[in-house]
C-alpha positions as CSV (number, residue, x, y, z in Angstrom):
1,M,-73.8,-17.8,93.2
2,I,-74.5,-20.6,90.7
3,K,-71.3,-21.7,88.9
4,N,-70.2,-23.8,85.9
5,N,-72.5,-22.5,83.3
6,N,-75.5,-22.7,85.6
7,Q,-75.4,-26.5,85.8
8,Y,-74.5,-26.9,89.5
9,V,-74.7,-25.1,92.8
10,N,-71.4,-25.1,94.7
11,R,-71.7,-27.5,97.6
12,E,-70.4,-25.1,100.3
13,I,-72.8,-22.4,99.2
14,S,-75.6,-24.9,99.1
15,W,-74.8,-26.0,102.6
16,L,-75.0,-22.4,103.9
17,W,-78.5,-22.1,102.3
18,F,-79.4,-25.4,104.1
19,N,-78.4,-23.7,107.4
20,E,-80.4,-20.7,106.4
21,R,-83.4,-23.1,106.3
22,V,-82.6,-24.1,109.9
23,L,-82.4,-20.4,110.8
24,Q,-85.9,-19.9,109.2
25,E,-87.3,-22.4,111.8
26,S,-86.2,-20.0,114.5
27,A,-88.3,-17.2,112.9
28,D,-91.3,-19.4,112.1
29,K,-94.4,-18.6,114.2
30,N,-95.6,-22.2,113.7
31,V,-92.7,-23.3,115.9
32,P,-93.1,-23.1,119.7
33,L,-91.2,-20.2,121.2
34,I,-88.6,-22.1,123.2
35,E,-88.1,-24.5,120.3
36,R,-87.3,-21.5,118.1
37,L,-84.4,-20.6,120.5
38,R,-83.2,-24.1,120.2
39,F,-83.2,-23.9,116.4
40,L,-80.9,-20.9,116.8
41,G,-78.6,-23.1,118.7
42,I,-78.7,-25.8,116.0
43,F,-77.9,-23.1,113.4
44,S,-74.9,-22.0,115.4
45,N,-73.7,-25.5,116.1
46,N,-74.0,-26.4,112.4
47,L,-72.0,-23.3,111.5
48,D,-69.2,-24.3,113.9
49,E,-68.9,-27.7,112.3
50,F,-69.0,-26.2,108.8
51,F,-66.0,-24.0,109.6
52,K,-64.1,-26.9,111.3
53,V,-64.5,-29.1,108.3
54,R,-65.7,-27.6,105.0
55,Y,-64.2,-24.1,105.3
56,A,-61.0,-25.7,106.7
57,T,-60.7,-27.9,103.6
58,V,-61.1,-25.0,101.2
59,K,-58.6,-23.0,103.2
60,R,-56.1,-25.8,102.8
61,I,-56.6,-25.7,99.1
62,V,-55.8,-22.0,99.1
63,E,-52.7,-22.5,101.3
64,A,-51.4,-25.2,99.0
65,G,-51.4,-22.6,96.2
66,K,-54.2,-24.4,94.2
67,T,-57.4,-23.1,92.6
68,G,-59.5,-26.1,93.6
69,K,-61.8,-25.4,90.5
70,S,-62.0,-29.1,89.7
71,V,-63.4,-30.1,93.1
72,L,-65.3,-26.9,93.9
73,G,-67.7,-26.9,91.0
74,G,-65.8,-24.4,88.9
75,E,-65.3,-21.8,91.6
76,K,-61.8,-20.7,92.7
77,A,-61.1,-21.6,96.3
78,K,-59.9,-18.1,97.2
79,D,-63.1,-16.5,95.8
80,L,-65.2,-19.1,97.6
81,L,-63.7,-18.3,101.0
82,E,-64.6,-14.6,100.5
83,E,-68.1,-15.6,99.4
84,I,-68.6,-17.8,102.4
85,T,-67.5,-15.1,104.8
86,N,-69.9,-12.6,103.3
87,I,-72.8,-15.0,103.5
88,V,-72.0,-16.0,107.1
89,I,-71.7,-12.3,108.2
90,E,-75.2,-11.7,106.6
91,Q,-76.7,-14.8,108.3
92,Q,-75.1,-14.0,111.7
93,T,-76.7,-10.5,111.5
94,K,-80.0,-12.0,110.6
95,S,-79.7,-14.5,113.5
96,L,-79.1,-11.7,116.0
97,T,-82.2,-9.9,114.7
98,I,-84.2,-13.1,115.2
99,L,-82.8,-13.6,118.7
100,R,-83.9,-10.1,119.7
101,R,-87.4,-10.8,118.4
102,I,-87.6,-14.0,120.3
103,E,-86.4,-12.4,123.5
104,H,-89.2,-9.8,123.1
105,E,-91.8,-12.5,122.6
106,L,-90.5,-14.3,125.6
107,E,-91.1,-11.2,127.7
108,G,-94.7,-11.3,126.5
109,E,-94.7,-14.8,128.1
110,N,-93.3,-13.4,131.4
111,I,-89.8,-14.9,130.6
112,F,-87.0,-12.3,130.9
113,I,-83.4,-12.8,129.9
114,I,-81.6,-10.0,131.8
115,K,-78.1,-8.6,131.7
116,E,-75.9,-7.9,134.7
117,T,-76.9,-4.2,134.6
118,E,-80.6,-5.1,135.1
119,L,-80.4,-7.1,138.3
120,N,-82.4,-6.0,141.4
121,E,-81.0,-6.4,144.9
122,N,-82.4,-9.8,145.5
123,Q,-81.0,-11.0,142.2
124,K,-77.6,-9.5,142.9
125,N,-77.4,-11.4,146.1
126,F,-78.3,-14.6,144.4
127,V,-75.8,-14.0,141.6
128,K,-72.9,-13.3,144.1
129,A,-73.7,-16.4,146.1
130,Y,-74.0,-18.5,142.9
131,F,-70.7,-17.2,141.5
132,L,-68.8,-17.9,144.7
133,K,-70.2,-21.4,145.1
134,E,-70.5,-22.7,141.5
135,V,-68.6,-20.5,139.1
136,S,-65.4,-19.2,140.8
137,P,-64.0,-22.7,141.6
138,Q,-64.2,-23.6,137.8
139,L,-63.0,-20.3,136.4
140,M,-59.8,-20.3,134.3
141,T,-58.4,-16.7,134.0
142,I,-55.2,-15.7,132.2
143,I,-53.5,-12.3,132.4
144,L,-52.0,-11.7,129.0
145,N,-49.7,-8.7,129.1
146,D,-46.6,-10.4,130.5
147,L,-46.9,-13.7,128.7
148,T,-44.1,-14.5,126.2
149,R,-46.4,-17.0,124.5
150,F,-50.1,-16.5,123.9
151,P,-52.2,-19.3,125.3
152,T,-53.7,-21.9,123.0
153,L,-57.4,-21.3,122.8
154,K,-59.8,-24.2,122.6
155,D,-62.1,-24.2,119.6
156,T,-65.0,-25.6,121.6
157,A,-64.8,-22.8,124.2
158,A,-65.9,-19.2,124.4
159,Y,-63.8,-16.5,126.1
160,L,-64.4,-13.1,127.7
161,A,-61.6,-10.8,126.6
162,V,-61.1,-8.4,129.5
163,K,-59.6,-4.9,129.3
164,M,-58.7,-3.0,132.5
165,V,-57.5,0.6,132.5
166,I,-55.2,0.9,135.5
167,K,-55.4,3.9,137.8
168,S,-52.4,6.1,137.3
169,D,-51.2,9.7,137.6
170,D,-49.6,9.3,134.2
171,S,-51.6,10.6,131.3
172,R,-50.7,7.5,129.4
173,K,-53.1,5.0,131.0
174,E,-51.7,1.4,131.4
175,K,-54.0,-1.2,129.9
176,R,-54.1,-4.8,131.2
177,Y,-55.7,-7.6,129.2
178,A,-57.0,-10.9,130.4
179,L,-59.0,-13.9,129.1
180,I,-61.7,-15.7,131.1
181,E,-62.7,-19.1,129.7
182,I,-66.5,-19.6,130.1
183,P,-66.8,-22.9,132.1
184,K,-68.4,-25.7,130.2
185,G,-69.4,-27.6,133.3
186,I,-72.0,-25.1,134.3
187,D,-75.4,-24.5,132.6
188,R,-75.1,-21.5,130.3
189,F,-78.6,-20.3,131.3
190,I,-79.0,-19.7,135.0
191,E,-82.5,-19.5,136.4
192,L,-82.9,-16.6,138.9
193,P,-85.5,-16.7,141.7
194,K,-89.0,-16.4,140.3
195,E,-91.0,-13.3,141.1
196,G,-94.7,-14.0,141.0
197,E,-95.5,-15.2,137.5
198,K,-92.2,-13.9,136.1
199,S,-89.3,-16.1,135.3
200,Y,-85.8,-14.6,135.0
201,I,-82.7,-16.0,133.4
202,I,-79.2,-14.6,133.3
203,I,-76.6,-15.9,130.8
204,L,-73.4,-17.2,132.5
205,D,-71.3,-14.7,130.6
206,D,-73.2,-11.8,132.2
207,L,-73.1,-13.4,135.6
208,I,-69.3,-13.4,135.2
209,R,-69.3,-9.8,134.0
210,Y,-71.2,-8.8,137.1
211,C,-68.5,-10.5,139.3
212,L,-65.4,-9.1,137.5
213,G,-64.6,-7.2,140.6
214,N,-64.3,-10.4,142.6
215,I,-62.0,-11.9,140.0
216,F,-59.6,-8.9,139.6
217,T,-59.4,-7.6,143.2
218,M,-55.6,-7.3,143.0
219,F,-55.7,-4.7,140.3
220,E,-56.6,-1.1,140.9
221,Y,-58.4,-0.2,137.8
222,E,-60.6,2.8,136.9
223,S,-62.6,0.9,134.3
224,I,-63.1,-2.7,133.2
225,S,-64.9,-4.3,130.3
226,A,-65.4,-7.8,128.9
227,H,-66.3,-8.9,125.4
228,M,-66.8,-12.3,124.0
229,I,-64.4,-13.9,121.5
230,K,-64.0,-17.5,120.1
231,I,-62.0,-19.3,117.5
232,T,-62.8,-22.3,115.4
233,R,-60.0,-24.7,114.5
234,D,-59.4,-27.0,111.5
235,A,-61.0,-30.4,112.5
236,E,-59.6,-32.5,109.6
237,L,-57.7,-35.6,110.9
238,D,-54.1,-35.9,109.7
239,I,-53.3,-39.6,110.3
240,D,-49.6,-40.4,110.3
241,N,-48.0,-43.5,108.6
242,D,-46.0,-44.8,111.6
243,L,-46.2,-48.6,111.2
244,S,-45.3,-49.1,114.8
245,K,-48.6,-47.5,116.0
246,S,-51.9,-49.3,116.2
247,F,-54.9,-47.7,114.3
248,I,-56.4,-46.6,117.7
249,E,-53.1,-44.9,118.6
250,K,-53.0,-43.1,115.2
251,I,-56.6,-41.8,115.6
252,S,-56.1,-40.8,119.2
253,S,-53.0,-38.8,118.2
254,S,-54.9,-37.1,115.4
255,V,-57.8,-36.2,117.6
256,E,-55.4,-34.8,120.2
257,H,-53.7,-32.7,117.4
258,R,-57.0,-31.0,116.7
259,K,-56.5,-29.0,119.9
260,I,-53.6,-27.1,118.4
261,S,-54.6,-27.1,114.7
262,D,-54.8,-23.9,112.7
263,P,-57.6,-21.5,113.4
264,V,-60.1,-21.1,110.5
265,R,-62.4,-18.5,112.0
266,F,-62.2,-15.7,114.6
267,V,-65.5,-14.4,115.9
268,Y,-65.7,-11.3,118.2
269,D,-68.3,-9.0,119.8
270,K,-68.6,-6.2,117.4
271,S,-68.8,-3.7,120.3
272,I,-65.3,-4.6,121.5
273,G,-62.7,-1.8,121.7
274,R,-60.5,-1.5,118.7
275,D,-57.4,-1.5,120.9
276,T,-58.5,-4.8,122.5
277,L,-59.2,-6.3,119.1
278,T,-55.9,-5.2,117.7
279,F,-54.0,-6.6,120.7
280,L,-55.7,-10.0,120.4
281,K,-55.3,-10.3,116.6
282,E,-51.6,-9.4,116.9
283,K,-51.0,-11.9,119.7
284,M,-52.9,-14.6,117.8
285,N,-51.3,-13.9,114.4
286,I,-54.7,-13.4,112.9
287,E,-54.6,-11.7,109.5
288,D,-57.4,-9.6,108.0
289,T,-57.5,-12.1,105.1
290,D,-58.6,-14.8,107.6
291,S,-62.3,-15.4,108.3
292,V,-62.7,-12.6,110.9
293,I,-66.4,-12.3,111.7
294,P,-68.0,-9.6,113.9
295,G,-70.8,-11.0,116.0
296,G,-73.1,-10.2,118.9
297,R,-72.6,-10.0,122.6
298,Y,-72.8,-13.8,123.1
299,H,-71.0,-16.5,121.2
300,N,-71.3,-20.3,121.3
301,R,-75.0,-19.8,120.7
302,R,-75.1,-23.6,120.1
303,D,-75.8,-23.6,123.9
304,Y,-79.3,-22.4,123.1
305,M,-80.0,-26.0,122.1
306,G,-80.1,-26.6,125.9
307,F,-82.3,-23.6,126.8
308,P,-84.3,-24.5,129.9
309,S,-88.0,-25.4,129.5
310,L,-88.9,-23.5,132.7
311,G,-91.9,-25.8,133.1
312,R,-93.5,-24.1,130.1
313,N,-94.8,-27.1,128.1
314,D,-97.0,-24.7,126.1
315,L,-93.8,-23.2,124.6
316,L,-92.4,-26.6,123.5
317,Y,-93.4,-29.2,120.9
318,D,-95.9,-31.7,122.2
319,K,-94.0,-34.9,123.0
320,I,-95.1,-37.9,120.9
321,T,-95.4,-41.5,122.1
322,P,-93.4,-43.7,119.7
323,L,-95.8,-46.2,118.2
324,P,-95.3,-50.0,117.9
325,V,-94.7,-51.5,114.4
326,K,-98.0,-53.1,113.4
327,G,-97.8,-56.9,113.8
328,L,-94.4,-56.9,115.5
329,S,-94.8,-57.5,119.2
330,V,-92.4,-56.2,121.8
331,E,-93.6,-59.0,124.1
332,G,-92.9,-62.2,122.3
333,S,-90.0,-63.4,120.3
334,I,-88.9,-60.9,117.7
335,L,-86.9,-63.5,115.8
336,E,-90.0,-65.7,115.4
337,S,-91.9,-62.8,114.0
338,I,-89.2,-61.8,111.5
339,A,-88.9,-65.5,110.4
340,K,-92.5,-65.1,109.0
341,K,-92.2,-61.8,107.2
342,D,-90.2,-58.5,106.8
343,Y,-91.0,-55.5,109.1
344,L,-90.1,-51.8,108.7
345,Q,-89.3,-49.6,111.7
346,Y,-89.5,-45.9,111.0
347,T,-88.2,-43.9,113.9
348,P,-89.1,-41.7,115.7
349,Y,-92.7,-42.5,114.7
350,H,-92.0,-46.1,115.7
351,T,-90.2,-47.0,118.9
352,F,-86.5,-47.8,118.6
353,T,-87.1,-50.7,121.1
354,Y,-87.2,-53.3,118.3
355,V,-83.5,-52.8,117.6
356,L,-82.6,-53.2,121.2
357,K,-85.0,-56.2,121.6
358,F,-83.4,-57.9,118.6
359,L,-80.0,-57.7,120.1
360,R,-81.1,-58.5,123.7
361,E,-82.9,-61.6,122.4
362,A,-79.9,-62.6,120.3
363,A,-77.6,-62.2,123.4
364,L,-79.7,-64.6,125.5
365,D,-81.0,-67.1,122.9
366,P,-79.1,-70.4,123.4
367,K,-79.4,-71.2,119.7
368,V,-77.8,-67.9,118.5
369,R,-74.1,-68.6,117.6
370,T,-72.8,-65.3,116.1
371,I,-73.7,-61.6,116.0
372,K,-72.1,-59.2,113.5
373,I,-72.8,-55.5,113.5
374,T,-71.4,-52.2,112.2
375,V,-71.0,-49.2,114.6
376,Y,-70.7,-45.6,113.5
377,R,-72.2,-43.5,116.3
378,L,-73.4,-44.8,119.7
379,A,-75.3,-43.1,122.5
380,S,-73.3,-41.9,125.4
381,N,-74.6,-44.8,127.6
382,S,-75.3,-47.3,124.9
383,Q,-77.7,-50.2,125.4
384,I,-76.4,-51.5,122.0
385,A,-72.9,-51.9,123.5
386,A,-74.3,-53.4,126.7
387,S,-76.3,-56.0,124.7
388,L,-73.2,-57.0,122.7
389,I,-71.1,-57.4,125.8
390,N,-73.9,-59.4,127.3
391,A,-73.9,-61.7,124.2
392,V,-70.2,-62.4,124.7
393,K,-70.7,-63.3,128.3
394,N,-73.3,-65.8,127.1
395,G,-70.8,-67.5,124.8
396,K,-71.8,-65.8,121.5
397,Q,-69.1,-64.9,119.0
398,V,-69.6,-61.2,118.5
399,T,-67.9,-59.2,115.8
400,V,-68.1,-55.4,115.7
401,Q,-66.9,-53.2,112.9
402,I,-66.4,-49.9,114.6
403,E,-65.6,-46.7,112.7
404,L,-62.9,-44.8,114.6
405,Q,-63.1,-41.9,112.1
406,A,-66.7,-41.0,112.6
407,R,-66.6,-37.2,112.6
408,F,-66.5,-35.7,116.1
409,D,-67.3,-39.1,117.7
410,E,-63.7,-40.4,117.3
411,Q,-62.9,-40.2,121.0
412,A,-66.2,-41.8,122.1
413,N,-65.7,-44.6,119.6
414,I,-62.1,-45.2,120.8
415,E,-63.4,-45.6,124.3
416,Y,-66.2,-48.0,123.2
417,A,-63.6,-49.9,121.2
418,E,-61.4,-50.4,124.2
419,Q,-64.4,-51.4,126.4
420,L,-65.8,-53.9,123.9
421,Q,-62.3,-55.4,123.2
422,S,-61.6,-55.8,126.9
423,E,-64.9,-57.8,127.2
424,G,-63.9,-60.2,124.5
425,V,-65.7,-58.7,121.5
426,K,-63.9,-59.2,118.2
427,L,-63.2,-55.7,116.7
428,I,-62.6,-54.8,113.1
429,F,-61.3,-51.3,112.4
430,G,-62.5,-50.9,108.9
431,V,-60.9,-50.9,105.5
432,P,-57.7,-48.8,104.7
433,G,-58.7,-45.7,102.9
434,L,-62.4,-46.2,103.4
435,K,-64.8,-45.2,106.1
436,V,-67.4,-47.8,107.0
437,H,-70.7,-46.0,107.1
438,S,-73.1,-48.9,106.5
439,K,-75.7,-49.7,109.1
440,I,-76.1,-53.4,109.2
441,C,-76.5,-56.3,111.6
442,L,-76.5,-60.1,111.1
443,I,-77.0,-63.0,113.4
444,E,-76.7,-66.7,112.9
445,R,-79.0,-69.1,114.8
446,E,-78.9,-72.9,114.8
447,E,-82.2,-74.3,113.7
448,N,-82.9,-77.9,112.8
449,G,-79.2,-78.7,112.5
450,A,-78.5,-75.8,110.1
451,L,-77.7,-72.1,110.5
452,K,-80.5,-69.7,109.9
453,R,-79.8,-66.0,109.4
454,Y,-81.6,-62.9,110.7
455,G,-80.7,-59.3,110.4
456,F,-81.5,-55.7,109.9
457,V,-80.4,-52.9,107.5
458,S,-80.9,-49.3,108.5
459,T,-80.5,-45.8,107.1
460,G,-79.3,-44.4,110.4
461,N,-77.1,-45.1,113.4
462,F,-77.9,-47.6,116.1
463,N,-78.2,-44.9,118.7
464,E,-81.2,-44.8,121.0
465,S,-80.7,-41.0,121.7
466,T,-80.7,-39.8,118.2
467,A,-83.5,-42.2,117.3
468,R,-85.8,-39.9,119.2
469,I,-85.2,-37.0,116.7
470,Y,-83.7,-38.5,113.5
471,T,-86.1,-40.1,111.0
472,D,-84.7,-43.4,109.8
473,F,-85.8,-46.6,108.3
474,T,-84.7,-50.0,109.6
475,L,-85.7,-53.2,107.7
476,F,-85.8,-56.4,109.8
477,T,-85.6,-59.5,107.6
478,A,-84.9,-63.2,107.5
479,D,-84.6,-63.2,103.7
480,D,-81.5,-65.3,103.1
481,S,-80.9,-63.8,99.6
482,I,-80.3,-60.5,101.4
483,L,-78.6,-61.9,104.5
484,K,-76.1,-64.0,102.6
485,E,-74.9,-60.8,100.9
486,L,-74.7,-59.0,104.2
487,N,-72.4,-61.7,105.3
488,K,-70.2,-61.0,102.2
489,V,-70.0,-57.3,103.4
490,F,-68.6,-58.5,106.8
491,D,-66.2,-60.8,104.9
492,F,-64.9,-57.8,103.0
493,F,-64.1,-56.0,106.2
494,E,-61.6,-58.8,107.0
495,T,-60.5,-59.8,103.5
496,T,-60.3,-56.4,101.9
497,Y,-58.5,-57.5,98.7
498,K,-61.4,-59.7,97.7
499,I,-64.2,-57.8,96.0
500,N,-67.5,-59.7,96.2
501,K,-70.3,-59.7,93.8
502,Y,-73.9,-58.8,94.8
503,K,-77.2,-59.6,93.1
504,H,-79.5,-57.9,95.7
505,L,-77.6,-55.3,97.8
506,I,-76.1,-52.1,96.4
507,V,-72.7,-51.8,98.0
508,S,-70.1,-48.9,98.0
509,P,-67.4,-48.3,97.0
510,H,-67.4,-50.8,94.2
511,Y,-71.0,-50.9,92.9
512,T,-73.3,-48.1,94.2
513,K,-72.6,-45.5,91.5
514,N,-72.9,-48.0,88.6
515,A,-76.0,-49.7,90.1
516,F,-77.9,-46.4,90.4
517,M,-76.7,-45.3,86.9
518,K,-78.2,-48.5,85.5
519,L,-81.5,-48.0,87.3
520,I,-81.7,-44.5,85.9
521,D,-80.7,-45.7,82.4
522,N,-83.6,-48.2,82.6
523,E,-86.0,-45.3,83.3
524,I,-84.6,-43.3,80.4
525,A,-85.1,-46.3,78.1
526,N,-88.7,-46.8,79.3
527,A,-89.5,-43.1,78.9
528,K,-88.3,-43.2,75.3
529,L,-90.6,-46.2,74.7
530,G,-93.5,-44.3,76.2
531,K,-93.7,-46.5,79.3
532,E,-94.3,-45.1,82.8
533,A,-91.0,-43.7,84.0
534,F,-90.3,-41.9,87.3
535,I,-87.7,-41.6,90.0
536,K,-88.4,-40.7,93.6
537,I,-85.5,-40.0,95.9
538,K,-85.1,-38.9,99.5
539,M,-81.6,-38.1,100.8
540,N,-79.7,-35.9,103.2
541,S,-77.4,-34.4,100.6
542,F,-76.8,-34.6,96.8
543,T,-73.4,-33.4,95.7
544,S,-72.1,-35.9,93.1
545,Y,-71.9,-34.0,89.8
546,K,-71.9,-37.3,87.9
547,M,-75.2,-38.3,89.4
548,V,-76.5,-34.8,88.8
549,D,-75.6,-35.1,85.2
550,K,-77.4,-38.4,85.0
551,L,-80.6,-37.0,86.4
552,Y,-80.3,-34.1,83.9
553,E,-80.1,-36.7,81.1
554,A,-83.2,-38.6,82.5
555,S,-85.1,-35.3,82.7
556,R,-84.3,-34.5,79.1
557,A,-85.6,-38.0,78.2
558,G,-88.9,-37.3,79.9
559,V,-88.5,-39.1,83.2
560,K,-90.5,-37.5,86.0
561,I,-88.1,-37.0,89.0
562,Q,-89.1,-35.9,92.6
563,L,-86.3,-35.2,95.0
564,I,-86.6,-34.6,98.8
565,I,-83.2,-33.4,99.9
566,R,-82.8,-32.1,103.4
567,G,-79.3,-30.5,103.1
568,I,-76.9,-29.8,100.2
569,C,-78.3,-30.0,96.7
570,C,-75.9,-29.2,93.8
571,L,-78.6,-30.0,91.2
572,I,-80.8,-27.1,89.9
573,P,-84.3,-28.3,89.1
574,G,-86.8,-26.8,86.7
575,V,-84.4,-25.4,84.1
576,E,-85.8,-25.6,80.6
577,G,-83.8,-27.9,78.4
578,M,-81.8,-29.3,81.3
579,S,-84.0,-30.2,84.3
580,E,-87.6,-29.2,83.5
581,N,-88.9,-32.6,84.6
582,I,-87.1,-32.4,88.0
583,E,-88.7,-31.0,91.1
584,A,-86.9,-30.8,94.4
585,I,-87.9,-29.7,97.9
586,S,-86.3,-29.7,101.4
587,V,-88.2,-30.3,104.6
588,I,-86.9,-28.9,107.9
589,D,-89.1,-29.4,110.9
590,K,-89.3,-30.9,114.4
591,F,-87.3,-34.0,113.5
592,L,-84.2,-34.2,111.5
593,E,-85.0,-35.9,108.1
594,H,-82.3,-38.6,107.8
595,T,-83.8,-41.4,105.6
596,R,-82.4,-42.4,102.3
597,F,-85.0,-43.9,100.0
598,F,-84.9,-44.6,96.3
599,A,-87.8,-45.7,94.0
600,F,-87.7,-46.4,90.3
601,A,-90.9,-47.1,88.2
602,N,-89.2,-50.0,86.3
603,G,-92.0,-50.1,83.8
604,G,-94.7,-50.7,86.3
605,D,-92.8,-53.1,88.6
606,T,-91.4,-50.5,91.0
607,K,-87.9,-51.1,92.5
608,M,-87.3,-49.7,95.9
609,Y,-84.2,-49.4,98.1
610,I,-83.2,-47.9,101.5
611,S,-79.6,-47.1,102.0
612,S,-77.0,-45.6,104.3
613,A,-75.6,-43.6,101.4
614,D,-76.4,-40.2,100.1
615,W,-75.4,-39.3,96.5
616,M,-72.1,-37.7,97.5
617,T,-68.7,-38.6,96.1
618,R,-67.5,-39.7,99.5
619,N,-70.5,-42.1,99.9
620,L,-70.2,-43.5,96.4
621,D,-66.4,-43.9,96.1
622,Y,-64.8,-43.7,99.5
623,R,-67.0,-45.4,102.0
624,V,-68.5,-48.8,102.6
625,E,-72.2,-48.3,102.3
626,V,-75.1,-50.7,101.9
627,G,-78.3,-50.2,100.0
628,C,-81.0,-52.8,100.5
629,P,-83.9,-53.7,98.2
630,I,-87.4,-53.8,99.5
631,Y,-89.3,-57.0,98.3
632,D,-92.3,-57.0,100.7
633,E,-95.3,-55.5,98.9
634,D,-96.8,-54.1,102.1
635,I,-93.6,-52.3,103.0
636,K,-93.2,-51.0,99.5
637,K,-96.6,-49.4,99.7
638,E,-95.8,-48.0,103.2
639,L,-92.6,-46.4,101.9
640,M,-94.3,-44.9,98.9
641,D,-97.1,-43.6,101.2
642,T,-94.6,-41.9,103.5
643,F,-92.7,-40.4,100.6
644,D,-95.9,-39.0,99.1
645,I,-96.9,-37.5,102.5
646,C,-93.6,-35.7,102.7
647,W,-93.8,-34.7,99.0
648,K,-97.2,-33.0,99.7
649,D,-95.8,-30.9,102.6
650,N,-96.9,-27.3,102.1
651,M,-96.0,-25.9,105.6
652,K,-92.3,-26.9,106.0
653,A,-91.2,-27.7,102.5
654,R,-88.9,-25.2,100.8
655,V,-88.5,-25.3,97.0
656,F,-85.1,-25.7,95.3
657,N,-84.8,-23.3,92.3
658,E,-82.3,-21.3,90.4
659,R,-82.6,-18.4,92.8
660,Q,-81.7,-20.5,95.9
661,D,-84.0,-18.3,98.0
662,N,-85.4,-21.0,100.3
663,A,-89.0,-20.0,99.4
664,Y,-91.7,-22.0,101.2
665,R,-93.8,-24.1,98.9
666,K,-97.1,-22.3,98.1
667,S,-100.2,-24.4,97.7
668,S,-104.0,-23.8,97.6
669,L,-104.5,-27.4,99.0
670,P,-105.3,-28.1,102.6
671,K,-102.3,-27.6,104.9
672,I,-100.1,-30.6,105.3
673,R,-97.2,-30.7,107.8
674,S,-95.6,-33.9,106.7
675,Q,-93.9,-35.0,110.0
676,F,-97.2,-34.6,111.9
677,A,-99.1,-36.3,109.1
678,T,-96.7,-39.2,109.0
679,Y,-97.3,-39.8,112.7
680,D,-101.0,-39.7,112.1
681,Y,-100.6,-42.2,109.2
682,Y,-98.9,-44.7,111.5
683,A,-101.4,-44.1,114.3
684,K,-104.3,-44.9,112.0
685,K,-102.4,-47.9,110.6
686,Q,-102.0,-49.2,114.1
687,E,-105.8,-48.8,114.8
688,S,-106.9,-50.4,111.5
């Protein structure tokens, strides 16, 4: 599993073990029962995206006749595809076992997920009526036998593959095949009439199975069966070089092409008839060498993310009330407060309202002249976008750098771009060859005859929906040493040939790697001099082999290194002679850990940064990212406190090791569940 002389873990394999940690949540008795079902949905959704992007990329390497060893950590692409498929089959089998266990536990709570064969008379009548009114009008059904060309299947859809054996006096029975697309406009889980204390749910697939006779009334069949299939398509964008097209047109065309891109995975119900499976594979030109994965009765299990609550709050996480940031009022002027000192917002523990209030106030304040902001992912009905449009209507000059290539949000961002542009917002579409992933905002306000700057830098998207479940830091500041350099970043978007210099910010693609290398070198030098030397890092993913090697060097020099990595980690900690001074954990829990935080001992004068960048090659070399220093001593203490709370987690922390076995951290200390403890930390801070 671990390649390249045991120095690195392959990033694709590490990602699969991250998704295994998500799957562990669905089996964890400390997680409320309905939430466990939803974690199964997250596991499935993650896997879909993995095949669309990462598996598709490795498959392209194979099809190009290359080994890919230089970019895959020493593993041959062809061998890696086989290894991925084997791991996924094993994980899918495990997920089905967990699903059956959860369904059994739900029955103990008087919640029953029943099949079409288990309906009583009252439920049958309900299902028939529901089918005719809600499902039948939306049903897309295709008879396959007589088609000269097999239909193009959507990679976001699940299908029932139907086989009918037609009545005939001939001993050779005629078989008819059809496909039914599961409608996406209907809830996948349909609540049946409650009976006493018992709640009943039927999955839409089974409701359709029960009504097959209503669909195929024109065929005289002696038997009929329906089994689920789905495909996953390559989601990489191939952007053409037609100079006559605008950038929006090029991205739109690429997104549209995804619908017919090559399949990279075919999943089927393992109980499907061999004749039906053979028929489908032949018609779809699917080879046995492709990623063909047997699964359970139901696919698109990402829909479990939307499993109904059924009014059972006792089977859900307790909802938390986001807290105010101490000292930062949501009533008075936020700009006046920020003018006096820096403030840190840590969502979802803190309310996201401060970002919205900042922009709303800037939109209305007669003294504000300009607003500049980067946009990567917005909410579906974004108050951020509304505030920016409001600002334009109030005569402000608003500039938005919007990233049209934000993965799977391309279409949404195209629509927002067109809306913002039509309202008079000045749009910038990034830098050729680079994604803009930085999370920054800058305003200029006229004060005493001069322009005063205010702004914020974040680790996450300006999205009020994800802010409820993603943990992210946002620094609000009026420190002009930082804000003058933020303005340089916006200048770079428009004058891309000019590379600016930065004294305070750490900016990709030109400086991030070298800046962090120098910070690590400083720790190495201090360790050799016998001074205090440590590095504390919290990121989503860690895949840059150059940065891995640098931390190995620091470890050998005696620097104490603590890593909290939610997802991929190509570094192997705790190996004698290589990484014995490195410890690494991953925390998966109620919220999605999304913060990027970096602390360096610096000989007793700790340096701290928050950033939009993970230590991945793409973030270091191929994106515009911004890392921001923390100068306020109170905020530095707050950041270190929250890091230490997370580091002490002994309920949801898994330990990275050579075995890659996702073992939970064992500790004789009192139980600490860091996300819950972090909320308590801020609640007490508010009270003090």
